[in-house]
N, CA, C and O atoms as a Tinker XYZ file with bonds, in Angstrom:
   520  protein
     1  N     19.220000    3.713000   -2.523000    73     2
     2  CA    17.791000    2.393000   -2.151000    64     1     3
     3  C     17.027000    1.658000   -3.127000    63     2     4     5
     4  O     16.412000    2.167000   -4.065000    81     3
     5  N     17.086000    0.667000   -2.904000    73     3     6
     6  CA    15.953000   -0.340000   -3.722000    64     5     7
     7  C     14.627000    0.072000   -3.343000    63     6     8     9
     8  O     14.404000    0.573000   -2.240000    81     7
     9  N     13.444000   -0.182000   -4.500000    73     7    10
    10  CA    12.206000    0.120000   -4.623000    64     9    11
    11  C     12.324000   -0.681000   -3.563000    63    10    12    13
    12  O     12.867000    0.039000   -2.724000    81    11
    13  N     12.111000   -1.943000   -2.990000    73    11    14
    14  CA    11.686000   -2.326000   -1.774000    64    13    15
    15  C     11.666000   -1.546000   -0.202000    63    14    16    17
    16  O     10.840000   -1.596000    0.709000    81    15
    17  N     12.994000   -0.802000   -0.350000    73    15    18
    18  CA    13.091000   -0.423000    0.903000    64    17    19
    19  C     12.180000    1.202000    0.763000    63    18    20    21
    20  O     11.447000    1.857000    1.504000    81    19
    21  N     12.456000    1.273000    0.072000    73    19    22
    22  CA    11.507000    2.469000   -0.152000    64    21    23
    23  C     10.237000    2.708000   -0.191000    63    22    24    25
    24  O      9.692000    3.805000   -0.069000    81    23
    25  N      9.802000    1.798000   -0.342000    73    23    26
    26  CA     8.267000    1.543000   -0.109000    64    25    27
    27  C      8.145000    1.139000    1.848000    63    26    28    29
    28  O      7.519000    1.846000    2.638000    81    27
    29  N      8.949000   -0.191000    2.241000    73    27    30
    30  CA     8.941000   -0.004000    3.445000    64    29    31
    31  C      9.203000    1.301000    4.523000    63    30    32    33
    32  O      8.563000    1.287000    5.574000    81    31
    33  N      9.973000    2.219000    4.304000    73    31    34
    34  CA    10.164000    3.225000    4.718000    64    33    35
    35  C      8.957000    4.835000    4.509000    63    34    36    37
    36  O      8.988000    5.840000    5.218000    81    35
    37  N      8.111000    4.592000    3.442000    73    35    38
    38  CA     6.779000    4.733000    3.258000    64    37    39
    39  C      5.585000    4.704000    4.191000    63    38    40    41
    40  O      4.789000    5.553000    4.594000    81    39
    41  N      5.772000    3.317000    4.394000    73    39    42
    42  CA     4.290000    2.948000    5.084000    64    41    43
    43  C      4.389000    3.198000    6.882000    63    42    44    45
    44  O      5.253000    3.072000    7.750000    81    43
    45  N      2.803000    3.664000    6.796000    73    43    46
    46  CA     2.677000    4.134000    8.234000    64    45    47
    47  C      2.956000    3.408000    9.409000    63    46    48    49
    48  O      3.416000    3.840000   10.466000    81    47
    49  N      2.553000    1.998000    9.042000    73    47    50
    50  CA     2.134000    0.764000    9.942000    64    49    51
    51  C      2.502000   -0.329000    9.506000    63    50    52    53
    52  O      2.503000   -0.893000    8.412000    81    51
    53  N      3.040000   -0.709000   11.239000    73    51    54
    54  CA     3.605000   -1.961000   10.549000    64    53    55
    55  C      3.009000   -3.030000   10.384000    63    54    56    57
    56  O      2.114000   -3.113000   11.225000    81    55
    57  N      3.073000   -4.624000    9.180000    73    55    58
    58  CA     2.442000   -5.192000    9.206000    64    57    59
    59  C      2.647000   -7.260000    9.793000    63    58    60    61
    60  O      3.557000   -7.921000   10.293000    81    59
    61  N      1.764000   -7.436000    9.509000    73    59    62
    62  CA     1.785000   -8.284000   10.574000    64    61    63
    63  C      1.366000   -9.920000    9.710000    63    62    64    65
    64  O      0.216000  -10.286000    9.465000    81    63
    65  N      2.370000  -10.531000    9.445000    73    63    66
    66  CA     2.066000  -11.665000    8.681000    64    65    67
    67  C      1.548000  -12.597000    9.175000    63    66    68    69
    68  O      1.996000  -13.219000   10.139000    81    67
    69  N      0.196000  -12.899000    8.391000    73    67    70
    70  CA    -0.650000  -13.244000    8.488000    64    69    71
    71  C     -1.422000  -14.619000    7.676000    63    70    72    73
    72  O     -0.786000  -14.686000    6.624000    81    71
    73  N     -2.361000  -15.619000    7.654000    73    71    74
    74  CA    -2.777000  -15.992000    6.566000    64    73    75
    75  C     -4.210000  -16.236000    6.909000    63    74    76    77
    76  O     -4.366000  -17.289000    7.528000    81    75
    77  N     -5.216000  -15.608000    6.695000    73    75    78
    78  CA    -6.382000  -15.342000    7.158000    64    77    79
    79  C     -7.310000  -15.812000    6.051000    63    78    80    81
    80  O     -6.806000  -15.976000    4.940000    81    79
    81  N     -8.986000  -16.117000    6.269000    73    79    82
    82  CA   -10.036000  -16.393000    5.981000    64    81    83
    83  C    -10.275000  -14.937000    5.162000    63    82    84    85
    84  O     -9.390000  -14.173000    5.546000    81    83
    85  N    -10.880000  -14.475000    4.476000    73    83    86
    86  CA   -11.580000  -12.564000    4.086000    64    85    87
    87  C    -12.237000  -13.528000    2.885000    63    86    88    89
    88  O    -11.878000  -14.560000    2.318000    81    87
    89  N    -13.740000  -12.367000    2.779000    73    87    90
    90  CA   -13.816000  -12.506000    1.873000    64    89    91
    91  C    -13.796000  -10.952000    1.328000    63    90    92    93
    92  O    -13.808000   -9.946000    2.037000    81    91
    93  N    -13.751000  -11.029000   -0.622000    73    91    94
    94  CA   -14.259000   -9.550000   -0.739000    64    93    95
    95  C    -15.697000   -9.362000   -1.304000    63    94    96    97
    96  O    -16.057000   -9.999000   -2.294000    81    95
    97  N    -16.651000   -8.336000   -0.563000    73    95    98
    98  CA   -17.552000   -8.042000   -1.414000    64    97    99
    99  C    -17.117000   -7.051000   -2.733000    63    98   100   101
   100  O    -16.240000   -6.188000   -2.702000    81    99
   101  N    -17.860000   -7.365000   -3.748000    73    99   102
   102  CA   -18.351000   -5.962000   -4.891000    64   101   103
   103  C    -18.662000   -6.045000   -5.705000    63   102   104   105
   104  O    -18.250000   -7.072000   -6.245000    81   103
   105  N    -19.476000   -5.296000   -6.460000    73   103   106
   106  CA   -20.260000   -4.549000   -7.222000    64   105   107
   107  C    -19.414000   -4.332000   -8.832000    63   106   108   109
   108  O    -18.726000   -3.363000   -9.156000    81   107
   109  N    -19.679000   -5.369000   -9.533000    73   107   110
   110  CA   -19.101000   -5.254000  -10.888000    64   109   111
   111  C    -19.358000   -4.247000  -12.678000    63   110   112   113
   112  O    -20.388000   -4.228000  -13.353000    81   111
   113  N    -18.861000   -3.986000  -12.789000    73   111   114
   114  CA   -19.506000   -2.827000  -14.057000    64   113   115
   115  C    -20.610000   -2.825000  -14.407000    63   114   116   117
   116  O    -21.228000   -1.832000  -14.791000    81   115
   117  N    -21.245000   -4.546000  -14.281000    73   115   118
   118  CA   -22.449000   -5.295000  -14.938000    64   117   119
   119  C    -23.473000   -4.854000  -14.258000    63   118   120   121
   120  O    -24.666000   -4.935000  -14.548000    81   119
   121  N    -22.668000   -4.099000  -12.790000    73   119   122
   122  CA   -24.189000   -4.583000  -11.547000    64   121   123
   123  C    -24.368000   -5.782000  -10.680000    63   122   124   125
   124  O    -25.040000   -5.877000   -9.653000    81   123
   125  N    -23.602000   -6.731000  -11.316000    73   123   126
   126  CA   -24.144000   -8.018000   -9.847000    64   125   127
   127  C    -22.806000   -7.530000   -8.739000    63   126   128   129
   128  O    -21.844000   -6.774000   -8.877000    81   127
   129  N    -23.256000   -8.291000   -7.737000    73   127   130
   130  CA   -22.535000   -8.487000   -6.302000    64   129   131
   131  C    -21.976000   -9.423000   -6.772000    63   130   132   133
   132  O    -22.570000  -10.164000   -7.555000    81   131
   133  N    -20.984000   -9.583000   -6.498000    73   131   134
   134  CA   -20.090000  -10.686000   -6.274000    64   133   135
   135  C    -19.087000  -10.811000   -4.546000    63   134   136   137
   136  O    -18.513000   -9.958000   -3.870000    81   135
   137  N    -19.290000  -12.304000   -4.380000    73   135   138
   138  CA   -18.465000  -12.479000   -2.951000    64   137   139
   139  C    -17.059000  -13.390000   -3.821000    63   138   140   141
   140  O    -17.258000  -14.334000   -4.585000    81   139
   141  N    -15.626000  -12.809000   -3.459000    73   139   142
   142  CA   -15.165000  -14.068000   -3.285000    64   141   143
   143  C    -14.248000  -14.508000   -2.100000    63   142   144   145
   144  O    -14.254000  -13.743000   -1.136000    81   143
   145  N    -13.740000  -15.227000   -2.047000    73   143   146
   146  CA   -12.456000  -15.680000   -0.797000    64   145   147
   147  C    -11.776000  -15.928000   -1.459000    63   146   148   149
   148  O    -11.682000  -16.378000   -2.601000    81   147
   149  N    -10.772000  -15.357000   -0.079000    73   147   150
   150  CA    -9.569000  -14.919000   -0.617000    64   149   151
   151  C     -8.831000  -15.149000    0.843000    63   150   152   153
   152  O     -9.711000  -15.389000    1.669000    81   151
   153  N     -7.385000  -15.159000    1.507000    73   151   154
   154  CA    -6.480000  -15.101000    2.134000    64   153   155
   155  C     -6.053000  -14.018000    1.861000    63   154   156   157
   156  O     -5.647000  -13.467000    0.838000    81   155
   157  N     -6.271000  -13.579000    3.582000    73   155   158
   158  CA    -5.350000  -12.169000    3.490000    64   157   159
   159  C     -3.503000  -12.772000    4.560000    63   158   160   161
   160  O     -3.413000  -13.282000    5.676000    81   159
   161  N     -2.653000  -12.484000    3.798000    73   159   162
   162  CA    -1.522000  -12.582000    3.290000    64   161   163
   163  C     -0.420000  -12.187000    4.792000    63   162   164   165
   164  O      0.433000  -12.749000    5.479000    81   163
   165  N     -1.195000  -10.727000    4.690000    73   163   166
   166  CA    -0.311000   -9.567000    6.085000    64   165   167
   167  C     -1.215000   -8.528000    5.772000    63   166   168   169
   168  O     -1.571000   -8.193000    4.642000    81   167
   169  N     -1.708000   -7.834000    7.316000    73   167   170
   170  CA    -1.857000   -6.852000    7.339000    64   169   171
   171  C     -1.824000   -5.398000    8.678000    63   170   172   173
   172  O     -1.753000   -5.731000    9.861000    81   171
   173  N     -1.874000   -4.099000    8.356000    73   171   174
   174  CA    -1.848000   -3.491000    8.998000    64   173   175
   175  C     -3.197000   -2.420000    8.952000    63   174   176   177
   176  O     -4.225000   -2.212000    8.307000    81   175
   177  N     -2.495000   -1.957000    9.999000    73   175   178
   178  CA    -4.173000   -0.784000   10.159000    64   177   179
   179  C     -4.381000    0.165000    8.783000    63   178   180   181
   180  O     -5.238000    1.040000    8.662000    81   179
   181  N     -3.419000   -0.212000    7.815000    73   179   182
   182  CA    -3.701000    0.623000    7.145000    64   181   183
   183  C     -4.271000   -0.270000    6.378000    63   182   184   185
   184  O     -5.371000    0.276000    6.299000    81   183
   185  N     -4.373000   -1.213000    5.758000    73   183   186
   186  CA    -4.416000   -1.786000    4.322000    64   185   187
   187  C     -4.288000   -3.480000    4.929000    63   186   188   189
   188  O     -3.976000   -3.692000    6.101000    81   187
   189  N     -4.579000   -4.619000    3.934000    73   187   190
   190  CA    -4.569000   -6.209000    3.610000    64   189   191
   191  C     -3.846000   -6.385000    2.305000    63   190   192   193
   192  O     -4.305000   -5.873000    1.284000    81   191
   193  N     -3.021000   -6.905000    2.294000    73   191   194
   194  CA    -2.663000   -8.295000    0.628000    64   193   195
   195  C     -3.389000   -8.783000    1.184000    63   194   196   197
   196  O     -3.518000   -8.762000    2.409000    81   195
   197  N     -4.607000   -9.831000   -0.298000    73   195   198
   198  CA    -4.486000  -10.912000    0.233000    64   197   199
   199  C     -4.706000  -11.925000   -1.344000    63   198   200   201
   200  O     -5.401000  -11.598000   -2.307000    81   199
   201  N     -4.163000  -12.755000   -1.247000    73   199   202
   202  CA    -4.536000  -13.785000   -2.700000    64   201   203
   203  C     -5.922000  -14.296000   -3.352000    63   202   204   205
   204  O     -6.493000  -15.297000   -2.920000    81   203
   205  N     -6.227000  -13.823000   -4.015000    73   203   206
   206  CA    -6.932000  -14.741000   -4.491000    64   205   207
   207  C     -6.931000  -15.303000   -5.658000    63   206   208   209
   208  O     -5.882000  -15.233000   -6.298000    81   207
   209  N     -8.507000  -16.256000   -6.461000    73   207   210
   210  CA    -8.201000  -16.898000   -7.426000    64   209   211
   211  C     -8.397000  -15.987000   -8.222000    63   210   212   213
   212  O     -7.361000  -15.716000   -8.829000    81   211
   213  N     -9.629000  -15.106000   -8.638000    73   211   214
   214  CA    -9.920000  -14.508000   -9.358000    64   213   215
   215  C     -9.639000  -12.780000   -9.615000    63   214   216   217
   216  O    -10.041000  -12.057000   -8.703000    81   215
   217  N     -9.148000  -12.280000  -10.492000    73   215   218
   218  CA    -8.788000  -10.767000  -10.936000    64   217   219
   219  C     -9.717000  -10.323000  -10.416000    63   218   220   221
   220  O    -10.653000  -11.104000  -10.241000    81   219
   221  N     -9.920000   -8.485000   -9.807000    73   219   222
   222  CA   -10.226000   -7.670000   -9.829000    64   221   223
   223  C     -9.475000   -6.467000  -10.280000    63   222   224   225
   224  O     -8.357000   -5.956000  -10.228000    81   223
   225  N    -10.945000   -6.242000  -10.855000    73   223   226
   226  CA   -10.113000   -4.915000  -11.349000    64   225   227
   227  C     -9.509000   -4.068000  -10.359000    63   226   228   229
   228  O     -9.776000   -4.318000   -9.183000    81   227
   229  N     -8.431000   -2.720000  -10.731000    73   227   230
   230  CA    -7.783000   -2.131000  -10.115000    64   229   231
   231  C     -8.651000   -0.650000   -9.565000    63   230   232   233
   232  O     -9.394000   -0.360000  -10.503000    81   231
   233  N     -8.797000    0.142000   -8.686000    73   231   234
   234  CA    -9.142000    0.861000   -7.926000    64   233   235
   235  C    -10.937000    0.693000   -7.862000    63   234   236   237
   236  O    -11.816000    1.517000   -7.612000    81   235
   237  N    -10.995000   -1.176000   -8.309000    73   235   238
   238  CA   -12.649000   -1.200000   -7.332000    64   237   239
   239  C    -13.201000   -1.213000   -6.138000    63   238   240   241
   240  O    -12.594000   -1.954000   -5.364000    81   239
   241  N    -14.283000   -0.585000   -5.606000    73   239   242
   242  CA   -14.455000   -0.504000   -4.175000    64   241   243
   243  C    -14.628000   -2.352000   -3.461000    63   242   244   245
   244  O    -14.620000   -3.356000   -4.174000    81   243
   245  N    -14.714000   -2.348000   -2.528000    73   243   246
   246  CA   -15.218000   -3.587000   -2.033000    64   245   247
   247  C    -15.381000   -3.382000   -0.255000    63   246   248   249
   248  O    -15.025000   -2.596000    0.623000    81   247
   249  N    -15.897000   -4.221000   -0.361000    73   247   250
   250  CA   -15.955000   -4.789000    1.193000    64   249   251
   251  C    -15.861000   -5.707000    1.638000    63   250   252   253
   252  O    -16.696000   -6.604000    1.512000    81   251
   253  N    -14.305000   -5.830000    2.636000    73   251   254
   254  CA   -13.867000   -6.510000    3.079000    64   253   255
   255  C    -14.535000   -7.321000    4.038000    63   254   256   257
   256  O    -14.924000   -6.573000    4.935000    81   255
   257  N    -14.824000   -8.398000    4.247000    73   255   258
   258  CA   -15.087000   -9.393000    5.560000    64   257   259
   259  C    -14.485000  -10.616000    6.330000    63   258   260   261
   260  O    -14.469000  -11.741000    5.832000    81   259
   261  N    -14.036000  -10.356000    7.460000    73   259   262
   262  CA   -13.266000  -10.772000    8.272000    64   261   263
   263  C    -13.355000  -11.577000    9.219000    63   262   264   265
   264  O    -13.043000  -11.069000   10.296000    81   263
   265  N    -13.892000  -13.470000    9.298000    73   263   266
   266  CA   -14.505000  -13.074000   10.471000    64   265   267
   267  C    -13.703000  -13.378000   11.356000    63   266   268   269
   268  O    -12.534000  -13.705000   11.151000    81   267
   269  N    -14.295000  -13.296000   12.524000    73   267   270
   270  CA   -13.745000  -12.861000   13.837000    64   269   271
   271  C    -14.224000  -14.032000   15.112000    63   270   272   273
   272  O    -15.367000  -14.440000   14.907000    81   271
   273  N    -13.776000  -14.441000   15.965000    73   271   274
   274  CA   -14.459000  -16.065000   17.154000    64   273   275
   275  C    -15.281000  -15.412000   18.016000    63   274   276   277
   276  O    -14.980000  -14.754000   19.011000    81   275
   277  N    -16.406000  -15.666000   17.520000    73   275   278
   278  CA   -17.594000  -14.786000   18.500000    64   277   279
   279  C    -17.338000  -15.098000   20.599000    63   278   280   281
   280  O    -16.939000  -16.035000   21.290000    81   279
   281  N    -17.775000  -13.902000   20.819000    73   279   282
   282  CA   -17.042000  -13.694000   21.810000    64   281   283
   283  C    -18.894000  -13.563000   22.498000    63   282   284   285
   284  O    -19.706000  -13.120000   21.686000    81   283
   285  N    -19.287000  -13.842000   23.533000    73   283   286
   286  CA   -20.936000  -13.909000   24.452000    64   285   287
   287  C    -20.827000  -12.971000   25.077000    63   286   288   289
   288  O    -20.178000  -13.135000   26.110000    81   287
   289  N    -21.433000  -11.387000   24.785000    73   287   290
   290  CA   -21.443000  -10.241000   25.474000    64   289   291
   291  C    -22.791000  -10.337000   26.218000    63   290   292   293
   292  O    -23.620000  -10.713000   25.390000    81   291
   293  N    -23.333000  -10.170000   27.349000    73   291   294
   294  CA   -24.207000  -10.343000   28.161000    64   293   295
   295  C    -25.224000   -8.584000   27.293000    63   294   296   297
   296  O    -24.960000   -7.382000   27.316000    81   295
   297  N    -26.170000   -9.273000   26.770000    73   295   298
   298  CA   -27.271000   -8.624000   26.070000    64   297   299
   299  C    -27.565000   -8.550000   24.964000    63   298   300   301
   300  O    -28.688000   -8.296000   24.527000    81   299
   301  N    -26.259000   -8.836000   24.157000    73   299   302
   302  CA   -26.001000   -8.454000   22.740000    64   301   303
   303  C    -25.578000  -10.125000   21.970000    63   302   304   305
   304  O    -25.046000  -11.116000   22.470000    81   303
   305  N    -26.079000   -9.862000   20.613000    73   303   306
   306  CA   -26.188000  -10.880000   19.649000    64   305   307
   307  C    -24.639000  -10.997000   19.674000    63   306   308   309
   308  O    -24.076000   -9.919000   19.862000    81   307
   309  N    -23.666000  -12.301000   19.491000    73   307   310
   310  CA   -22.288000  -12.234000   19.093000    64   309   311
   311  C    -22.122000  -11.559000   17.773000    63   310   312   313
   312  O    -23.105000  -11.089000   17.200000    81   311
   313  N    -20.621000  -11.470000   17.136000    73   311   314
   314  CA   -20.734000  -10.516000   15.662000    64   313   315
   315  C    -19.637000  -11.638000   15.350000    63   314   316   317
   316  O    -18.683000  -11.934000   16.070000    81   315
   317  N    -19.874000  -12.019000   14.507000    73   315   318
   318  CA   -19.397000  -12.795000   13.384000    64   317   319
   319  C    -18.427000  -12.743000   12.233000    63   318   320   321
   320  O    -17.561000  -13.494000   11.783000    81   319
   321  N    -19.135000  -11.026000   11.802000    73   319   322
   322  CA   -17.813000  -10.878000   10.798000    64   321   323
   323  C    -17.688000   -9.699000   11.295000    63   322   324   325
   324  O    -18.470000   -9.282000   12.150000    81   323
   325  N    -16.528000   -8.887000   10.754000    73   323   326
   326  CA   -16.349000   -7.848000   10.889000    64   325   327
   327  C    -15.932000   -7.139000    9.539000    63   326   328   329
   328  O    -14.999000   -7.550000    8.849000    81   327
   329  N    -16.790000   -5.912000    9.187000    73   327   330
   330  CA   -16.929000   -5.495000    8.017000    64   329   331
   331  C    -15.793000   -3.738000    7.359000    63   330   332   333
   332  O    -15.936000   -2.532000    7.557000    81   331
   333  N    -15.030000   -4.367000    6.771000    73   331   334
   334  CA   -14.158000   -3.409000    6.098000    64   333   335
   335  C    -13.904000   -2.917000    4.723000    63   334   336   337
   336  O    -13.488000   -3.679000    3.851000    81   335
   337  N    -14.280000   -0.954000    4.384000    73   335   338
   338  CA   -14.127000   -0.660000    3.365000    64   337   339
   339  C    -13.391000   -0.910000    2.947000    63   338   340   341
   340  O    -12.725000   -0.510000    3.902000    81   339
   341  N    -12.354000   -1.423000    2.013000    73   339   342
   342  CA   -11.467000   -0.586000    1.251000    64   341   343
   343  C    -11.217000   -0.827000   -0.520000    63   342   344   345
   344  O    -11.958000   -1.565000   -1.169000    81   343
   345  N    -10.513000   -0.369000   -0.892000    73   343   346
   346  CA   -10.162000   -0.207000   -2.100000    64   345   347
   347  C     -9.018000   -0.472000   -2.499000    63   346   348   349
   348  O     -7.998000    0.010000   -2.006000    81   347
   349  N     -9.069000   -1.681000   -3.921000    73   347   350
   350  CA    -7.935000   -2.123000   -4.383000    64   349   351
   351  C     -7.080000   -1.088000   -5.139000    63   350   352   353
   352  O     -7.395000   -0.612000   -6.230000    81   351
   353  N     -5.767000   -0.736000   -4.319000    73   351   354
   354  CA    -4.980000   -0.025000   -4.766000    64   353   355
   355  C     -3.127000   -0.861000   -5.668000    63   354   356   357
   356  O     -2.185000   -0.262000   -6.187000    81   355
   357  N     -3.316000   -2.079000   -5.499000    73   355   358
   358  CA    -1.962000   -2.808000   -6.113000    64   357   359
   359  C     -2.855000   -4.124000   -6.536000    63   358   360   361
   360  O     -3.640000   -4.777000   -5.849000    81   359
   361  N     -2.568000   -4.241000   -7.533000    73   359   362
   362  CA    -2.360000   -6.151000   -7.973000    64   361   363
   363  C     -1.404000   -6.506000   -8.881000    63   362   364   365
   364  O     -0.947000   -6.026000   -9.919000    81   363
   365  N     -1.104000   -8.145000   -7.748000    73   363   366
   366  CA     0.053000   -8.692000   -9.027000    64   365   367
   367  C     -0.750000   -9.943000   -9.529000    63   366   368   369
   368  O     -1.616000  -10.663000   -9.032000    81   367
   369  N      0.021000   -9.884000  -10.925000    73   367   370
   370  CA    -0.546000  -11.836000  -11.411000    64   369   371
   371  C      0.244000  -12.504000  -11.460000    63   370   372   373
   372  O      1.325000  -12.363000  -12.033000    81   371
   373  N     -0.110000  -13.287000  -10.918000    73   371   374
   374  CA     0.026000  -15.015000  -11.070000    64   373   375
   375  C     -0.555000  -15.651000  -12.096000    63   374   376   377
   376  O     -1.404000  -15.121000  -12.813000    81   375
   377  N     -0.044000  -17.079000  -12.258000    73   375   378
   378  CA    -0.636000  -18.217000  -12.871000    64   377   379
   379  C     -1.898000  -18.442000  -12.547000    63   378   380   381
   380  O     -2.901000  -18.120000  -13.183000    81   379
   381  N     -1.751000  -19.541000  -10.576000    73   379   382
   382  CA    -3.011000  -19.396000  -10.933000    64   381   383
   383  C     -3.885000  -18.701000   -9.333000    63   382   384   385
   384  O     -4.857000  -19.208000   -8.773000    81   383
   385  N     -3.183000  -17.511000   -8.952000    73   383   386
   386  CA    -3.598000  -16.545000   -8.312000    64   385   387
   387  C     -2.829000  -14.816000   -8.705000    63   386   388   389
   388  O     -1.873000  -14.383000   -9.348000    81   387
   389  N     -4.266000  -14.122000   -7.613000    73   387   390
   390  CA    -3.684000  -12.324000   -7.863000    64   389   391
   391  C     -3.241000  -12.078000   -6.294000    63   390   392   393
   392  O     -3.727000  -12.867000   -5.483000    81   391
   393  N     -2.494000  -11.207000   -5.871000    73   391   394
   394  CA    -2.272000  -10.586000   -5.063000    64   393   395
   395  C     -2.750000   -9.374000   -5.125000    63   394   396   397
   396  O     -2.305000   -8.604000   -5.976000    81   395
   397  N     -3.751000   -8.972000   -4.233000    73   395   398
   398  CA    -3.795000   -8.026000   -4.727000    64   397   399
   399  C     -4.440000   -6.327000   -3.308000    63   398   400   401
   400  O     -5.624000   -6.382000   -2.976000    81   399
   401  N     -3.935000   -5.618000   -2.958000    73   399   402
   402  CA    -3.169000   -5.131000   -2.355000    64   401   403
   403  C     -4.218000   -3.544000   -2.277000    63   402   404   405
   404  O     -4.447000   -2.564000   -2.986000    81   403
   405  N     -4.493000   -3.928000   -1.341000    73   403   406
   406  CA    -5.938000   -2.854000   -0.509000    64   405   407
   407  C     -5.801000   -2.067000    0.231000    63   406   408   409
   408  O     -5.483000   -2.506000    1.336000    81   407
   409  N     -5.929000   -0.616000    0.136000    73   407   410
   410  CA    -6.092000    0.306000    1.203000    64   409   411
   411  C     -7.711000    0.112000    2.021000    63   410   412   413
   412  O     -8.687000   -0.208000    1.342000    81   411
   413  N     -7.834000    0.355000    3.565000    73   411   414
   414  CA    -9.468000    0.453000    4.010000    64   413   415
   415  C     -9.181000    2.326000    4.112000    63   414   416   417
   416  O     -8.332000    3.217000    4.137000    81   415
   417  N    -10.888000    1.948000    4.145000    73   415   418
   418  CA   -11.233000    3.354000    4.064000    64   417   419
   419  C    -10.803000    4.603000    5.415000    63   418   420   421
   420  O    -10.600000    5.799000    5.201000    81   419
   421  N    -10.743000    3.878000    6.858000    73   419   422
   422  CA   -10.682000    3.888000    7.266000    64   421   423
   423  C     -9.439000    3.159000    8.293000    63   422   424   425
   424  O     -9.850000    2.143000    8.853000    81   423
   425  N     -8.464000    3.411000    8.509000    73   423   426
   426  CA    -7.397000    2.694000    9.396000    64   425   427
   427  C     -7.789000    2.609000   10.463000    63   426   428   429
   428  O     -8.246000    3.458000   11.230000    81   427
   429  N     -7.574000    1.244000   10.586000    73   427   430
   430  CA    -7.872000    0.597000   11.853000    64   429   431
   431  C     -7.827000    0.174000   13.100000    63   430   432   433
   432  O     -7.979000   -0.914000   13.654000    81   431
   433  N     -7.460000    1.817000   13.604000    73   431   434
   434  CA    -6.213000    2.442000   15.135000    64   433   435
   435  C     -7.582000    2.316000   16.398000    63   434   436   437
   436  O     -8.798000    2.224000   16.229000    81   435
   437  N     -6.801000    2.358000   17.589000    73   435   438
   438  CA    -7.582000    2.518000   18.479000    64   437   439
   439  C     -8.379000    3.523000   19.191000    63   438   440   441
   440  O     -9.350000    3.365000   19.931000    81   439
   441  N     -7.588000    4.912000   18.704000    73   439   442
   442  CA    -7.331000    5.941000   19.247000    64   441   443
   443  C     -9.488000    6.347000   18.362000    63   442   444   445
   444  O    -10.303000    6.088000   17.476000    81   443
   445  N     -9.220000    7.010000   19.427000    73   443   446
   446  CA   -10.903000    7.831000   19.624000    64   445   447
   447  C    -11.227000    8.982000   19.537000    63   446   448   449
   448  O    -12.003000    9.518000   18.746000    81   447
   449  N    -10.431000    9.538000   20.641000    73   447   450
   450  CA   -10.193000   10.671000   21.572000    64   449   451
   451  C     -9.017000   11.947000   20.555000    63   450   452   453
   452  O     -7.995000   11.594000   19.968000    81   451
   453  N     -9.356000   12.854000   20.588000    73   451   454
   454  CA    -7.542000   13.484000   19.503000    64   453   455
   455  C     -7.708000   14.827000   20.291000    63   454   456   457
   456  O     -7.399000   15.866000   19.707000    81   455
   457  N     -8.392000   14.902000   22.179000    73   455   458
   458  CA    -7.494000   15.591000   22.537000    64   457   459
   459  C     -6.404000   15.249000   23.516000    63   458   460   461
   460  O     -5.824000   16.186000   24.063000    81   459
   461  N     -6.111000   14.194000   23.756000    73   459   462
   462  CA    -5.172000   12.679000   24.173000    64   461   463
   463  C     -3.674000   13.481000   24.002000    63   462   464   465
   464  O     -3.354000   14.428000   23.284000    81   463
   465  N     -2.902000   12.670000   24.987000    73   463   466
   466  CA    -1.559000   13.601000   24.831000    64   465   467
   467  C     -0.587000   13.062000   23.265000    63   466   468   469
   468  O     -0.682000   11.884000   22.919000    81   467
   469  N      0.054000   13.777000   22.665000    73   467   470
   470  CA     0.303000   13.340000   21.570000    64   469   471
   471  C      1.117000   11.996000   21.303000    63   470   472   473
   472  O      1.073000   11.315000   20.279000    81   471
   473  N      2.274000   11.641000   23.074000    73   471   474
   474  CA     3.009000   10.519000   23.457000    64   473   475
   475  C      1.726000    9.215000   23.183000    63   474   476   477
   476  O      1.801000    8.281000   22.385000    81   475
   477  N      0.558000    9.550000   24.160000    73   475   478
   478  CA     0.379000    8.482000   23.973000    64   477   479
   479  C     -0.437000    8.116000   22.664000    63   478   480   481
   480  O     -0.266000    6.958000   22.282000    81   479
   481  N     -1.177000    8.794000   22.012000    73   479   482
   482  CA    -2.035000    9.113000   20.560000    64   481   483
   483  C     -0.931000    8.163000   19.699000    63   482   484   485
   484  O     -1.328000    7.347000   18.867000    81   483
   485  N      0.836000    8.412000   20.069000    73   483   486
   486  CA     1.378000    7.666000   18.650000    64   485   487
   487  C      1.611000    6.428000   19.491000    63   486   488   489
   488  O      1.632000    5.373000   18.857000    81   487
   489  N      1.748000    6.375000   20.497000    73   487   490
   490  CA     1.502000    4.505000   20.950000    64   489   491
   491  C      0.097000    4.028000   20.023000    63   490   492   493
   492  O      0.064000    3.541000   18.893000    81   491
   493  N     -1.059000    4.376000   20.982000    73   491   494
   494  CA    -1.908000    3.886000   20.305000    64   493   495
   495  C     -1.871000    3.730000   18.224000    63   494   496   497
   496  O     -2.158000    2.780000   17.496000    81   495
   497  N     -1.493000    4.830000   17.975000    73   495   498
   498  CA    -2.208000    4.698000   16.671000    64   497   499
   499  C     -1.044000    3.881000   16.029000    63   498   500   501
   500  O     -1.076000    4.059000   14.811000    81   499
   501  N      0.327000    2.761000   16.529000    73   499   502
   502  CA     0.806000    1.693000   16.235000    64   501   503
   503  C      0.003000    0.513000   16.405000    63   502   504   505
   504  O      0.199000   -0.459000   15.676000    81   503
   505  N     -0.996000    0.502000   17.414000    73   503   506
   506  CA    -1.974000   -0.776000   18.278000    64   505   507
   507  C     -2.926000   -0.753000   16.769000    63   506   508   509
   508  O     -3.220000    0.093000   15.924000    81   507
   509  N     -3.197000   -2.238000   17.012000    73   507   510
   510  CA    -4.643000   -2.052000   15.251000    64   509   511
   511  C     -5.503000   -3.196000   16.132000    63   510   512   513
   512  O     -5.044000   -4.048000   16.893000    81   511
   513  N     -6.978000   -2.916000   15.758000    73   511   514
   514  CA    -7.787000   -3.802000   16.161000    64   513   515
   515  C     -8.512000   -4.318000   15.016000    63   514   516   517
   516  O     -9.436000   -3.805000   14.384000    81   515
   517  N     -7.785000   -5.685000   14.834000    73   515   518
   518  CA    -8.181000   -6.710000   13.705000    64   517   519
   519  C     -8.949000   -8.276000   14.358000    63   518   520
   520  O     -9.304000   -9.161000   13.580000    81   519
């Protein structure tokens, strides 16, 4: 079994190949906050792979901001971004860009109750809210 097949078998969630704009907000070792524009290349309920121009340190905690379409809801202001806490778990350095694998602090699942039937819970575990 090759490494790529082994990695796919370890994954809990399916990945969706997308190209979406995201922002990575982080605080460096010098205490300065940075905001990096990146492109999300694929996303799952457990994490995201992004391409950036600037390298970030491995294991850095970040706040991932994903722009969302504003839906008008009665008596509520439209939400224009979704903020997700994530940790950098893998980096592949390229000449002009860096691929950064990030794990969400909490998976993006729609399951909210724990006392549901296991069959329904498994079906909901596969669905995501991005």
